[in-house]
mmCIF file as gemmi writes it, N, C-alpha and C atoms, coordinates in Angstrom:
data_model
loop_
_atom_site.group_PDB
_atom_site.id
_atom_site.type_symbol
_atom_site.label_atom_id
_atom_site.label_alt_id
_atom_site.label_comp_id
_atom_site.label_asym_id
_atom_site.label_entity_id
_atom_site.label_seq_id
_atom_site.pdbx_PDB_ins_code
_atom_site.Cartn_x
_atom_site.Cartn_y
_atom_site.Cartn_z
_atom_site.occupancy
_atom_site.B_iso_or_equiv
_atom_site.pdbx_formal_charge
_atom_site.auth_seq_id
_atom_site.auth_asym_id
_atom_site.pdbx_PDB_model_num
ATOM 1 N N . MET Axp A 1 ? -5.978 23.203 -31.651 1 0 ? 1 A 1
ATOM 2 C CA . MET Axp A 1 ? -5.913 23.475 -30.231 1 0 ? 1 A 1
ATOM 3 C C . MET Axp A 1 ? -6.933 22.873 -29.456 1 0 ? 1 A 1
ATOM 4 N N . GLY Axp A 2 ? -8.018 22.611 -29.841 1 0 ? 2 A 1
ATOM 5 C CA . GLY Axp A 2 ? -9.048 21.72 -29.102 1 0 ? 2 A 1
ATOM 6 C C . GLY Axp A 2 ? -8.631 20.299 -29.044 1 0 ? 2 A 1
ATOM 7 N N . TYR Axp A 3 ? -7.941 19.743 -30.166 1 0 ? 3 A 1
ATOM 8 C CA . TYR Axp A 3 ? -7.282 18.374 -29.814 1 0 ? 3 A 1
ATOM 9 C C . TYR Axp A 3 ? -6.547 18.272 -28.924 1 0 ? 3 A 1
ATOM 10 N N . PHE Axp A 4 ? -5.703 19.168 -28.897 1 0 ? 4 A 1
ATOM 11 C CA . PHE Axp A 4 ? -4.456 19.139 -27.658 1 0 ? 4 A 1
ATOM 12 C C . PHE Axp A 4 ? -4.996 19.304 -26.254 1 0 ? 4 A 1
ATOM 13 N N . LEU Axp A 5 ? -5.95 20.146 -26.264 1 0 ? 5 A 1
ATOM 14 C CA . LEU Axp A 5 ? -6.713 20.294 -24.629 1 0 ? 5 A 1
ATOM 15 C C . LEU Axp A 5 ? -7.295 18.902 -24.35 1 0 ? 5 A 1
ATOM 16 N N . PHE Axp A 6 ? -7.98 18.485 -25.371 1 0 ? 6 A 1
ATOM 17 C CA . PHE Axp A 6 ? -8.637 17.087 -25.122 1 0 ? 6 A 1
ATOM 18 C C . PHE Axp A 6 ? -7.738 15.85 -24.958 1 0 ? 6 A 1
ATOM 19 N N . ILE Axp A 7 ? -6.596 15.83 -25.67 1 0 ? 7 A 1
ATOM 20 C CA . ILE Axp A 7 ? -5.599 14.761 -25.409 1 0 ? 7 A 1
ATOM 21 C C . ILE Axp A 7 ? -5.04 14.989 -24.044 1 0 ? 7 A 1
ATOM 22 N N . SER Axp A 8 ? -4.65 16.194 -23.742 1 0 ? 8 A 1
ATOM 23 C CA . SER Axp A 8 ? -3.963 16.618 -22.404 1 0 ? 8 A 1
ATOM 24 C C . SER Axp A 8 ? -4.976 16.137 -21.174 1 0 ? 8 A 1
ATOM 25 N N . PHE Axp A 9 ? -6.207 16.455 -21.444 1 0 ? 9 A 1
ATOM 26 C CA . PHE Axp A 9 ? -7.295 16.052 -20.248 1 0 ? 9 A 1
ATOM 27 C C . PHE Axp A 9 ? -7.306 14.591 -20.291 1 0 ? 9 A 1
ATOM 28 N N . ALA Axp A 10 ? -7.254 13.949 -21.258 1 0 ? 10 A 1
ATOM 29 C CA . ALA Axp A 10 ? -7.541 12.441 -21.305 1 0 ? 10 A 1
ATOM 30 C C . ALA Axp A 10 ? -6.096 11.814 -20.706 1 0 ? 10 A 1
ATOM 31 N N . ILE Axp A 11 ? -4.905 12.37 -20.94 1 0 ? 11 A 1
ATOM 32 C CA . ILE Axp A 11 ? -3.82 11.672 -20.367 1 0 ? 11 A 1
ATOM 33 C C . ILE Axp A 11 ? -3.812 12.22 -18.854 1 0 ? 11 A 1
ATOM 34 N N . PHE Axp A 12 ? -4.086 13.142 -18.345 1 0 ? 12 A 1
ATOM 35 C CA . PHE Axp A 12 ? -4.201 13.609 -17.084 1 0 ? 12 A 1
ATOM 36 C C . PHE Axp A 12 ? -5.196 12.765 -16.43 1 0 ? 12 A 1
ATOM 37 N N . LEU Axp A 13 ? -6.455 12.596 -16.829 1 0 ? 13 A 1
ATOM 38 C CA . LEU Axp A 13 ? -7.545 11.571 -16.347 1 0 ? 13 A 1
ATOM 39 C C . LEU Axp A 13 ? -6.998 10.072 -16.121 1 0 ? 13 A 1
ATOM 40 N N . ALA Axp A 14 ? -6.297 9.69 -17.099 1 0 ? 14 A 1
ATOM 41 C CA . ALA Axp A 14 ? -5.683 8.486 -17.197 1 0 ? 14 A 1
ATOM 42 C C . ALA Axp A 14 ? -4.713 8.304 -16.111 1 0 ? 14 A 1
ATOM 43 N N . PHE Axp A 15 ? -3.749 9.335 -15.919 1 0 ? 15 A 1
ATOM 44 C CA . PHE Axp A 15 ? -2.509 9.393 -14.937 1 0 ? 15 A 1
ATOM 45 C C . PHE Axp A 15 ? -3.317 9.136 -13.449 1 0 ? 15 A 1
ATOM 46 N N . MET Axp A 16 ? -4.434 9.756 -13.13 1 0 ? 16 A 1
ATOM 47 C CA . MET Axp A 16 ? -5.077 9.991 -11.823 1 0 ? 16 A 1
ATOM 48 C C . MET Axp A 16 ? -5.775 8.773 -11.64 1 0 ? 16 A 1
ATOM 49 N N . LEU Axp A 17 ? -6.059 8.111 -12.595 1 0 ? 17 A 1
ATOM 50 C CA . LEU Axp A 17 ? -7.119 6.819 -12.36 1 0 ? 17 A 1
ATOM 51 C C . LEU Axp A 17 ? -6.313 5.518 -12.02 1 0 ? 17 A 1
ATOM 52 N N . ILE Axp A 18 ? -5.111 5.726 -12.599 1 0 ? 18 A 1
ATOM 53 C CA . ILE Axp A 18 ? -4.106 4.252 -12.506 1 0 ? 18 A 1
ATOM 54 C C . ILE Axp A 18 ? -3.739 4.283 -11.017 1 0 ? 18 A 1
ATOM 55 N N . ASP Axp A 19 ? -3.792 3.281 -10.503 1 0 ? 19 A 1
ATOM 56 C CA . ASP Axp A 19 ? -3.383 2.726 -9.004 1 0 ? 19 A 1
ATOM 57 C C . ASP Axp A 19 ? -1.901 2.778 -9.029 1 0 ? 19 A 1
ATOM 58 N N . ARG Axp A 20 ? -1.214 3.634 -8.328 1 0 ? 20 A 1
ATOM 59 C CA . ARG Axp A 20 ? 0.219 3.886 -8.378 1 0 ? 20 A 1
ATOM 60 C C . ARG Axp A 20 ? 0.788 3.825 -6.852 1 0 ? 20 A 1
ATOM 61 N N . PRO Axp A 21 ? 0.811 2.662 -6.096 1 0 ? 21 A 1
ATOM 62 C CA . PRO Axp A 21 ? 1.117 2.644 -4.86 1 0 ? 21 A 1
ATOM 63 C C . PRO Axp A 21 ? 2.613 2.643 -4.845 1 0 ? 21 A 1
ATOM 64 N N . LEU Axp A 22 ? 3.281 3.25 -3.807 1 0 ? 22 A 1
ATOM 65 C CA . LEU Axp A 22 ? 4.659 2.957 -3.518 1 0 ? 22 A 1
ATOM 66 C C . LEU Axp A 22 ? 5.131 1.504 -3.265 1 0 ? 22 A 1
ATOM 67 N N . ILE Axp A 23 ? 4.3 0.969 -2.366 1 0 ? 23 A 1
ATOM 68 C CA . ILE Axp A 23 ? 4.769 -0.355 -1.847 1 0 ? 23 A 1
ATOM 69 C C . ILE Axp A 23 ? 3.48 -1.175 -1.889 1 0 ? 23 A 1
ATOM 70 N N . VAL Axp A 24 ? 3.515 -2.379 -2.405 1 0 ? 24 A 1
ATOM 71 C CA . VAL Axp A 24 ? 2.528 -3.487 -2.416 1 0 ? 24 A 1
ATOM 72 C C . VAL Axp A 24 ? 3.005 -4.736 -1.544 1 0 ? 24 A 1
ATOM 73 N N . ILE Axp A 25 ? 2.235 -5.144 -0.686 1 0 ? 25 A 1
ATOM 74 C CA . ILE Axp A 25 ? 2.703 -6.258 -0.139 1 0 ? 25 A 1
ATOM 75 C C . ILE Axp A 25 ? 1.334 -7.261 0.095 1 0 ? 25 A 1
ATOM 76 N N . ALA Axp A 26 ? 1.689 -8.582 -0.265 1 0 ? 26 A 1
ATOM 77 C CA . ALA Axp A 26 ? 0.341 -9.388 -0.417 1 0 ? 26 A 1
ATOM 78 C C . ALA Axp A 26 ? 0.717 -10.396 0.373 1 0 ? 26 A 1
ATOM 79 N N . PHE Axp A 27 ? -0.372 -10.868 0.984 1 0 ? 27 A 1
ATOM 80 C CA . PHE Axp A 27 ? -0.404 -12.093 1.977 1 0 ? 27 A 1
ATOM 81 C C . PHE Axp A 27 ? -1.409 -13.234 1.439 1 0 ? 27 A 1
ATOM 82 N N . LYS Axp A 28 ? -1.179 -14.433 1.462 1 0 ? 28 A 1
ATOM 83 C CA . LYS Axp A 28 ? -2.257 -15.347 1.302 1 0 ? 28 A 1
ATOM 84 C C . LYS Axp A 28 ? -2.178 -16.557 2.488 1 0 ? 28 A 1
ATOM 85 N N . ASP Axp A 29 ? -3.105 -16.504 3.289 1 0 ? 29 A 1
ATOM 86 C CA . ASP Axp A 29 ? -3.128 -17.622 4.467 1 0 ? 29 A 1
ATOM 87 C C . ASP Axp A 29 ? -2.023 -17.2 5.428 1 0 ? 29 A 1
ATOM 88 N N . GLY Axp A 30 ? -1.518 -16.14 5.545 1 0 ? 30 A 1
ATOM 89 C CA . GLY Axp A 30 ? -0.451 -15.881 6.529 1 0 ? 30 A 1
ATOM 90 C C . GLY Axp A 30 ? 0.814 -16.02 5.861 1 0 ? 30 A 1
ATOM 91 N N . GLN Axp A 31 ? 1.032 -16.313 4.534 1 0 ? 31 A 1
ATOM 92 C CA . GLN Axp A 31 ? 2.358 -16.386 3.716 1 0 ? 31 A 1
ATOM 93 C C . GLN Axp A 31 ? 2.708 -15.302 2.968 1 0 ? 31 A 1
ATOM 94 N N . LEU Axp A 32 ? 3.802 -14.78 2.937 1 0 ? 32 A 1
ATOM 95 C CA . LEU Axp A 32 ? 4.065 -13.794 2.048 1 0 ? 32 A 1
ATOM 96 C C . LEU Axp A 32 ? 4.132 -14.165 0.596 1 0 ? 32 A 1
ATOM 97 N N . VAL Axp A 33 ? 3.313 -13.446 -0.188 1 0 ? 33 A 1
ATOM 98 C CA . VAL Axp A 33 ? 3.149 -13.965 -1.655 1 0 ? 33 A 1
ATOM 99 C C . VAL Axp A 33 ? 4.044 -13.366 -2.358 1 0 ? 33 A 1
ATOM 100 N N . ARG Axp A 34 ? 3.913 -11.881 -2.413 1 0 ? 34 A 1
ATOM 101 C CA . ARG Axp A 34 ? 4.824 -10.878 -3.234 1 0 ? 34 A 1
ATOM 102 C C . ARG Axp A 34 ? 4.901 -9.505 -2.446 1 0 ? 34 A 1
ATOM 103 N N . HIS Axp A 35 ? 5.98 -8.837 -2.932 1 0 ? 35 A 1
ATOM 104 C CA . HIS Axp A 35 ? 5.979 -7.454 -2.451 1 0 ? 35 A 1
ATOM 105 C C . HIS Axp A 35 ? 6.728 -6.713 -3.537 1 0 ? 35 A 1
ATOM 106 N N . LYS Axp A 36 ? 6.476 -5.382 -3.51 1 0 ? 36 A 1
ATOM 107 C CA . LYS Axp A 36 ? 6.864 -4.648 -4.759 1 0 ? 36 A 1
ATOM 108 C C . LYS Axp A 36 ? 7.266 -3.254 -4.096 1 0 ? 36 A 1
ATOM 109 N N . GLY Axp A 37 ? 8.214 -2.673 -4.505 1 0 ? 37 A 1
ATOM 110 C CA . GLY Axp A 37 ? 8.747 -1.294 -3.992 1 0 ? 37 A 1
ATOM 111 C C . GLY Axp A 37 ? 9.642 -1.655 -3.075 1 0 ? 37 A 1
ATOM 112 N N . LYS Axp A 38 ? 10.184 -0.503 -2.575 1 0 ? 38 A 1
ATOM 113 C CA . LYS Axp A 38 ? 11.097 -0.539 -1.643 1 0 ? 38 A 1
ATOM 114 C C . LYS Axp A 38 ? 10.705 -0.4 -0.245 1 0 ? 38 A 1
ATOM 115 N N . VAL Axp A 39 ? 10.49 -1.676 0.381 1 0 ? 39 A 1
ATOM 116 C CA . VAL Axp A 39 ? 9.798 -1.895 1.609 1 0 ? 39 A 1
ATOM 117 C C . VAL Axp A 39 ? 10.939 -1.792 2.567 1 0 ? 39 A 1
ATOM 118 N N . PRO Axp A 40 ? 10.731 -1.076 3.741 1 0 ? 40 A 1
ATOM 119 C CA . PRO Axp A 40 ? 11.672 -1.165 5.057 1 0 ? 40 A 1
ATOM 120 C C . PRO Axp A 40 ? 11.473 -2.452 5.386 1 0 ? 40 A 1
ATOM 121 N N . LYS Axp A 41 ? 12.81 -2.934 5.586 1 0 ? 41 A 1
ATOM 122 C CA . LYS Axp A 41 ? 13.108 -4.371 6.224 1 0 ? 41 A 1
ATOM 123 C C . LYS Axp A 41 ? 12.365 -4.725 7.394 1 0 ? 41 A 1
ATOM 124 N N . GLY Axp A 42 ? 12.357 -3.682 8.429 1 0 ? 42 A 1
ATOM 125 C CA . GLY Axp A 42 ? 11.814 -3.757 9.714 1 0 ? 42 A 1
ATOM 126 C C . GLY Axp A 42 ? 10.175 -4.05 9.56 1 0 ? 42 A 1
ATOM 127 N N . PHE Axp A 43 ? 9.612 -3.323 8.693 1 0 ? 43 A 1
ATOM 128 C CA . PHE Axp A 43 ? 8.195 -3.254 8.482 1 0 ? 43 A 1
ATOM 129 C C . PHE Axp A 43 ? 7.764 -4.713 7.783 1 0 ? 43 A 1
ATOM 130 N N . LEU Axp A 44 ? 8.54 -5.132 6.727 1 0 ? 44 A 1
ATOM 131 C CA . LEU Axp A 44 ? 8.378 -6.479 6.266 1 0 ? 44 A 1
ATOM 132 C C . LEU Axp A 44 ? 8.418 -7.47 7.305 1 0 ? 44 A 1
ATOM 133 N N . HIS Axp A 45 ? 9.494 -7.52 8.045 1 0 ? 45 A 1
ATOM 134 C CA . HIS Axp A 45 ? 9.637 -8.51 9.009 1 0 ? 45 A 1
ATOM 135 C C . HIS Axp A 45 ? 8.354 -8.495 10.009 1 0 ? 45 A 1
ATOM 136 N N . ASP Axp A 46 ? 7.905 -7.314 10.494 1 0 ? 46 A 1
ATOM 137 C CA . ASP Axp A 46 ? 7.03 -7.166 11.552 1 0 ? 46 A 1
ATOM 138 C C . ASP Axp A 46 ? 5.617 -7.683 10.723 1 0 ? 46 A 1
ATOM 139 N N . CYS Axp A 47 ? 5.273 -7.345 9.579 1 0 ? 47 A 1
ATOM 140 C CA . CYS Axp A 47 ? 4.148 -7.838 8.888 1 0 ? 47 A 1
ATOM 141 C C . CYS Axp A 47 ? 4.342 -9.349 8.951 1 0 ? 47 A 1
ATOM 142 N N . GLN Axp A 48 ? 5.257 -9.966 8.439 1 0 ? 48 A 1
ATOM 143 C CA . GLN Axp A 48 ? 5.375 -11.426 8.452 1 0 ? 48 A 1
ATOM 144 C C . GLN Axp A 48 ? 5.176 -12.011 9.767 1 0 ? 48 A 1
ATOM 145 N N . GLU Axp A 49 ? 5.491 -11.422 10.735 1 0 ? 49 A 1
ATOM 146 C CA . GLU Axp A 49 ? 5.297 -11.885 12.222 1 0 ? 49 A 1
ATOM 147 C C . GLU Axp A 49 ? 3.844 -11.752 12.726 1 0 ? 49 A 1
ATOM 148 N N . ILE Axp A 50 ? 3.12 -10.686 12.153 1 0 ? 50 A 1
ATOM 149 C CA . ILE Axp A 50 ? 1.786 -10.439 12.342 1 0 ? 50 A 1
ATOM 150 C C . ILE Axp A 50 ? 1.024 -11.433 11.64 1 0 ? 50 A 1
ATOM 151 N N . ALA Axp A 51 ? 1.323 -11.785 10.318 1 0 ? 51 A 1
ATOM 152 C CA . ALA Axp A 51 ? 0.722 -12.851 9.582 1 0 ? 51 A 1
ATOM 153 C C . ALA Axp A 51 ? 1.076 -14.09 10.091 1 0 ? 51 A 1
ATOM 154 N N . LYS Axp A 52 ? 2.058 -14.542 10.622 1 0 ? 52 A 1
ATOM 155 C CA . LYS Axp A 52 ? 2.376 -15.775 11.24 1 0 ? 52 A 1
ATOM 156 C C . LYS Axp A 52 ? 1.616 -16.222 12.342 1 0 ? 52 A 1
ATOM 157 N N . ARG Axp A 53 ? 1.269 -15.148 13.197 1 0 ? 53 A 1
ATOM 158 C CA . ARG Axp A 53 ? 0.497 -15.216 14.455 1 0 ? 53 A 1
ATOM 159 C C . ARG Axp A 53 ? -1.039 -15.294 14.194 1 0 ? 53 A 1
ATOM 160 N N . ASN Axp A 54 ? -1.508 -14.394 13.104 1 0 ? 54 A 1
ATOM 161 C CA . ASN Axp A 54 ? -2.808 -14.409 12.881 1 0 ? 54 A 1
ATOM 162 C C . ASN Axp A 54 ? -2.922 -14.387 11.391 1 0 ? 54 A 1
ATOM 163 N N . PRO Axp A 55 ? -2.997 -15.484 10.868 1 0 ? 55 A 1
ATOM 164 C CA . PRO Axp A 55 ? -2.88 -15.723 9.395 1 0 ? 55 A 1
ATOM 165 C C . PRO Axp A 55 ? -4.151 -15.024 8.661 1 0 ? 55 A 1
ATOM 166 N N . PHE Axp A 56 ? -3.807 -14.316 7.535 1 0 ? 56 A 1
ATOM 167 C CA . PHE Axp A 56 ? -4.891 -13.285 6.907 1 0 ? 56 A 1
ATOM 168 C C . PHE Axp A 56 ? -4.463 -13.563 5.484 1 0 ? 56 A 1
ATOM 169 N N . THR Axp A 57 ? -5.477 -13.048 4.632 1 0 ? 57 A 1
ATOM 170 C CA . THR Axp A 57 ? -5.36 -12.944 3.383 1 0 ? 57 A 1
ATOM 171 C C . THR Axp A 57 ? -5.705 -11.547 2.749 1 0 ? 57 A 1
ATOM 172 N N . GLY Axp A 58 ? -4.624 -11.05 2.044 1 0 ? 58 A 1
ATOM 173 C CA . GLY Axp A 58 ? -5.139 -9.554 1.583 1 0 ? 58 A 1
ATOM 174 C C . GLY Axp A 58 ? -3.801 -8.973 1.189 1 0 ? 58 A 1
ATOM 175 N N . THR Axp A 59 ? -4.015 -7.519 0.843 1 0 ? 59 A 1
ATOM 176 C CA . THR Axp A 59 ? -2.687 -6.758 0.369 1 0 ? 59 A 1
ATOM 177 C C . THR Axp A 59 ? -2.746 -5.498 1.233 1 0 ? 59 A 1
ATOM 178 N N . VAL Axp A 60 ? -1.65 -5.119 1.463 1 0 ? 60 A 1
ATOM 179 C CA . VAL Axp A 60 ? -1.307 -3.866 2.201 1 0 ? 60 A 1
ATOM 180 C C . VAL Axp A 60 ? -0.398 -2.91 1.09 1 0 ? 60 A 1
ATOM 181 N N . LYS Axp A 61 ? -1.151 -1.854 0.943 1 0 ? 61 A 1
ATOM 182 C CA . LYS Axp A 61 ? -0.606 -0.737 -0.243 1 0 ? 61 A 1
ATOM 183 C C . LYS Axp A 61 ? -0.086 0.601 0.658 1 0 ? 61 A 1
ATOM 184 N N . VAL Axp A 62 ? 0.98 0.888 0.423 1 0 ? 62 A 1
ATOM 185 C CA . VAL Axp A 62 ? 1.207 2.561 0.61 1 0 ? 62 A 1
ATOM 186 C C . VAL Axp A 62 ? 1.438 3.345 -0.481 1 0 ? 62 A 1
ATOM 187 N N . TYR Axp A 63 ? 0.643 4.516 -0.146 1 0 ? 63 A 1
ATOM 188 C CA . TYR Axp A 63 ? 0.67 5.549 -1.302 1 0 ? 63 A 1
ATOM 189 C C . TYR Axp A 63 ? 1.329 6.682 -0.715 1 0 ? 63 A 1
ATOM 190 N N . SER Axp A 64 ? 1.942 7.37 -1.693 1 0 ? 64 A 1
ATOM 191 C CA . SER Axp A 64 ? 2.431 8.911 -1.572 1 0 ? 64 A 1
ATOM 192 C C . SER Axp A 64 ? 1.323 9.631 -1.319 1 0 ? 64 A 1
ATOM 193 N N . ASN Axp A 65 ? 1.356 10.697 -0.452 1 0 ? 65 A 1
ATOM 194 C CA . ASN Axp A 65 ? 0.276 11.687 -0.23 1 0 ? 65 A 1
ATOM 195 C C . ASN Axp A 65 ? 1.021 13.101 -0.114 1 0 ? 65 A 1
ATOM 196 N N . ARG Axp A 66 ? 0.318 14.006 -0.458 1 0 ? 66 A 1
ATOM 197 C CA . ARG Axp A 66 ? 0.976 15.327 -0.558 1 0 ? 66 A 1
ATOM 198 C C . ARG Axp A 66 ? 0.976 15.857 1.039 1 0 ? 66 A 1
ATOM 199 N N . PHE Axp A 67 ? -0.069 15.679 1.836 1 0 ? 67 A 1
ATOM 200 C CA . PHE Axp A 67 ? -0.107 16.325 3.12 1 0 ? 67 A 1
ATOM 201 C C . PHE Axp A 67 ? 0.235 15.494 4.258 1 0 ? 67 A 1
ATOM 202 N N . LYS Axp A 68 ? 0.244 14.051 3.953 1 0 ? 68 A 1
ATOM 203 C CA . LYS Axp A 68 ? 0.88 13.263 5.112 1 0 ? 68 A 1
ATOM 204 C C . LYS Axp A 68 ? 2.034 12.686 4.317 1 0 ? 68 A 1
ATOM 205 N N . PRO Axp A 69 ? 2.775 11.989 5.299 1 0 ? 69 A 1
ATOM 206 C CA . PRO Axp A 69 ? 4.024 11.426 4.578 1 0 ? 69 A 1
ATOM 207 C C . PRO Axp A 69 ? 3.643 10.102 3.706 1 0 ? 69 A 1
ATOM 208 N N . ALA Axp A 70 ? 2.685 9.413 4.304 1 0 ? 70 A 1
ATOM 209 C CA . ALA Axp A 70 ? 2.175 8.066 3.448 1 0 ? 70 A 1
ATOM 210 C C . ALA Axp A 70 ? 0.772 7.755 3.855 1 0 ? 70 A 1
ATOM 211 N N . LYS Axp A 71 ? 0.245 7.139 2.987 1 0 ? 71 A 1
ATOM 212 C CA . LYS Axp A 71 ? -1.131 6.572 3.143 1 0 ? 71 A 1
ATOM 213 C C . LYS Axp A 71 ? -0.914 5.019 3.343 1 0 ? 71 A 1
ATOM 214 N N . LEU Axp A 72 ? -1.399 4.258 4.247 1 0 ? 72 A 1
ATOM 215 C CA . LEU Axp A 72 ? -1.602 2.905 4.442 1 0 ? 72 A 1
ATOM 216 C C . LEU Axp A 72 ? -3.045 2.68 4.006 1 0 ? 72 A 1
ATOM 217 N N . VAL Axp A 73 ? -2.99 1.752 2.954 1 0 ? 73 A 1
ATOM 218 C CA . VAL Axp A 73 ? -4.585 1.031 2.652 1 0 ? 73 A 1
ATOM 219 C C . VAL Axp A 73 ? -4.365 -0.412 2.584 1 0 ? 73 A 1
ATOM 220 N N . MET Axp A 74 ? -5.501 -1.083 3.253 1 0 ? 74 A 1
ATOM 221 C CA . MET Axp A 74 ? -5.387 -2.614 3.322 1 0 ? 74 A 1
ATOM 222 C C . MET Axp A 74 ? -6.69 -3.09 2.929 1 0 ? 74 A 1
ATOM 223 N N . SER Axp A 75 ? -6.68 -4.393 2.259 1 0 ? 75 A 1
ATOM 224 C CA . SER Axp A 75 ? -7.88 -4.834 1.877 1 0 ? 75 A 1
ATOM 225 C C . SER Axp A 75 ? -8.775 -5.097 2.842 1 0 ? 75 A 1
ATOM 226 N N . ARG Axp A 76 ? -10.169 -5.303 2.511 1 0 ? 76 A 1
ATOM 227 C CA . ARG Axp A 76 ? -11.152 -5.411 3.394 1 0 ? 76 A 1
ATOM 228 C C . ARG Axp A 76 ? -11.139 -6.925 4.091 1 0 ? 76 A 1
ATOM 229 N N . SER Axp A 77 ? -10.484 -7.684 3.3 1 0 ? 77 A 1
ATOM 230 C CA . SER Axp A 77 ? -10.376 -9.021 3.873 1 0 ? 77 A 1
ATOM 231 C C . SER Axp A 77 ? -9.635 -9.297 5.138 1 0 ? 77 A 1
ATOM 232 N N . ILE Axp A 78 ? -8.755 -8.213 5.6 1 0 ? 78 A 1
ATOM 233 C CA . ILE Axp A 78 ? -8.15 -8.239 6.706 1 0 ? 78 A 1
ATOM 234 C C . ILE Axp A 78 ? -8.85 -7.873 7.769 1 0 ? 78 A 1
ATOM 235 N N . ASP Axp A 79 ? -9.043 -8.582 8.939 1 0 ? 79 A 1
ATOM 236 C CA . ASP Axp A 79 ? -9.829 -7.973 10.053 1 0 ? 79 A 1
ATOM 237 C C . ASP Axp A 79 ? -9.176 -6.762 10.862 1 0 ? 79 A 1
ATOM 238 N N . SER Axp A 80 ? -10.216 -5.957 11.496 1 0 ? 80 A 1
ATOM 239 C CA . SER Axp A 80 ? -9.585 -4.663 12.061 1 0 ? 80 A 1
ATOM 240 C C . SER Axp A 80 ? -8.591 -4.715 13.06 1 0 ? 80 A 1
ATOM 241 N N . ARG Axp A 81 ? -8.592 -5.878 13.853 1 0 ? 81 A 1
ATOM 242 C CA . ARG Axp A 81 ? -7.494 -6.086 14.953 1 0 ? 81 A 1
ATOM 243 C C . ARG Axp A 81 ? -6.009 -6.204 14.225 1 0 ? 81 A 1
ATOM 244 N N . THR Axp A 82 ? -6.202 -7.062 13.118 1 0 ? 82 A 1
ATOM 245 C CA . THR Axp A 82 ? -4.802 -7.144 12.305 1 0 ? 82 A 1
ATOM 246 C C . THR Axp A 82 ? -4.35 -5.793 11.582 1 0 ? 82 A 1
ATOM 247 N N . GLN Axp A 83 ? -5.552 -5.115 11.222 1 0 ? 83 A 1
ATOM 248 C CA . GLN Axp A 83 ? -5.108 -3.765 10.434 1 0 ? 83 A 1
ATOM 249 C C . GLN Axp A 83 ? -4.566 -2.926 11.389 1 0 ? 83 A 1
ATOM 250 N N . GLN Axp A 84 ? -4.927 -2.76 12.72 1 0 ? 84 A 1
ATOM 251 C CA . GLN Axp A 84 ? -4.526 -1.921 13.651 1 0 ? 84 A 1
ATOM 252 C C . GLN Axp A 84 ? -2.957 -2.347 13.921 1 0 ? 84 A 1
ATOM 253 N N . ARG Axp A 85 ? -2.837 -3.644 14.02 1 0 ? 85 A 1
ATOM 254 C CA . ARG Axp A 85 ? -1.226 -4.041 14.31 1 0 ? 85 A 1
ATOM 255 C C . ARG Axp A 85 ? -0.513 -3.735 13.308 1 0 ? 85 A 1
ATOM 256 N N . ILE Axp A 86 ? -0.953 -3.755 12.171 1 0 ? 86 A 1
ATOM 257 C CA . ILE Axp A 86 ? -0.03 -3.311 11.054 1 0 ? 86 A 1
ATOM 258 C C . ILE Axp A 86 ? 0.026 -2.031 10.934 1 0 ? 86 A 1
ATOM 259 N N . LYS Axp A 87 ? -0.949 -1.301 11.168 1 0 ? 87 A 1
ATOM 260 C CA . LYS Axp A 87 ? -0.734 0.378 11.353 1 0 ? 87 A 1
ATOM 261 C C . LYS Axp A 87 ? 0.225 0.806 12.462 1 0 ? 87 A 1
ATOM 262 N N . ASN Axp A 88 ? 0.364 -0.036 13.542 1 0 ? 88 A 1
ATOM 263 C CA . ASN Axp A 88 ? 0.977 0.253 14.563 1 0 ? 88 A 1
ATOM 264 C C . ASN Axp A 88 ? 2.434 0.026 14.374 1 0 ? 88 A 1
ATOM 265 N N . VAL Axp A 89 ? 2.84 -0.821 13.5 1 0 ? 89 A 1
ATOM 266 C CA . VAL Axp A 89 ? 4.408 -1.093 13.16 1 0 ? 89 A 1
ATOM 267 C C . VAL Axp A 89 ? 4.812 -0.458 11.87 1 0 ? 89 A 1
ATOM 268 N N . PHE Axp A 90 ? 3.923 0.442 11.358 1 0 ? 90 A 1
ATOM 269 C CA . PHE Axp A 90 ? 4.169 0.923 10.011 1 0 ? 90 A 1
ATOM 270 C C . PHE Axp A 90 ? 5.128 2.184 10.356 1 0 ? 90 A 1
ATOM 271 N N . PRO Axp A 91 ? 6.354 2.169 9.603 1 0 ? 91 A 1
ATOM 272 C CA . PRO Axp A 91 ? 7.336 3.512 10.019 1 0 ? 91 A 1
ATOM 273 C C . PRO Axp A 91 ? 7.058 4.569 9.13 1 0 ? 91 A 1
ATOM 274 N N . HIS Axp A 92 ? 6.332 5.347 9.868 1 0 ? 92 A 1
ATOM 275 C CA . HIS Axp A 92 ? 5.838 6.635 9.012 1 0 ? 92 A 1
ATOM 276 C C . HIS Axp A 92 ? 6.925 7.596 8.888 1 0 ? 92 A 1
ATOM 277 N N . GLN Axp A 93 ? 8.154 7.548 9.639 1 0 ? 93 A 1
ATOM 278 C CA . GLN Axp A 93 ? 9.084 8.562 9.513 1 0 ? 93 A 1
ATOM 279 C C . GLN Axp A 93 ? 9.893 8.12 8.324 1 0 ? 93 A 1
ATOM 280 N N . SER Axp A 94 ? 9.959 7.068 7.763 1 0 ? 94 A 1
ATOM 281 C CA . SER Axp A 94 ? 10.692 6.571 6.796 1 0 ? 94 A 1
ATOM 282 C C . SER Axp A 94 ? 10.201 7.24 5.409 1 0 ? 94 A 1
ATOM 283 N N . PHE Axp A 95 ? 8.979 7.707 5.63 1 0 ? 95 A 1
ATOM 284 C CA . PHE Axp A 95 ? 8.321 8.434 4.139 1 0 ? 95 A 1
ATOM 285 C C . PHE Axp A 95 ? 8.132 9.739 4.24 1 0 ? 95 A 1
ATOM 286 N N . LYS Axp A 96 ? 8.802 10.569 4.988 1 0 ? 96 A 1
ATOM 287 C CA . LYS Axp A 96 ? 8.803 11.953 5.247 1 0 ? 96 A 1
ATOM 288 C C . LYS Axp A 96 ? 9.643 12.686 4.019 1 0 ? 96 A 1
């Protein structure tokens, strides 16, 4: 019984520590490098337009959240003005 609890706890802990975003969008010098997940086309197009006007390098990740529809996380290499522009075009209603 002790082994079962230990293994269950280890699996649960590993499950919680693994990075599991719904969407990953990576940019390098203003160009879209890769995207993973079901990205709304309007959001992807808007992010590419923002990156074209203000080139940046970094990743944008969207996580599923229990209390809010989705959580938007961006890498620190993206400046705050660009982060705010991406947050403004993010379609929150698509993740309800």
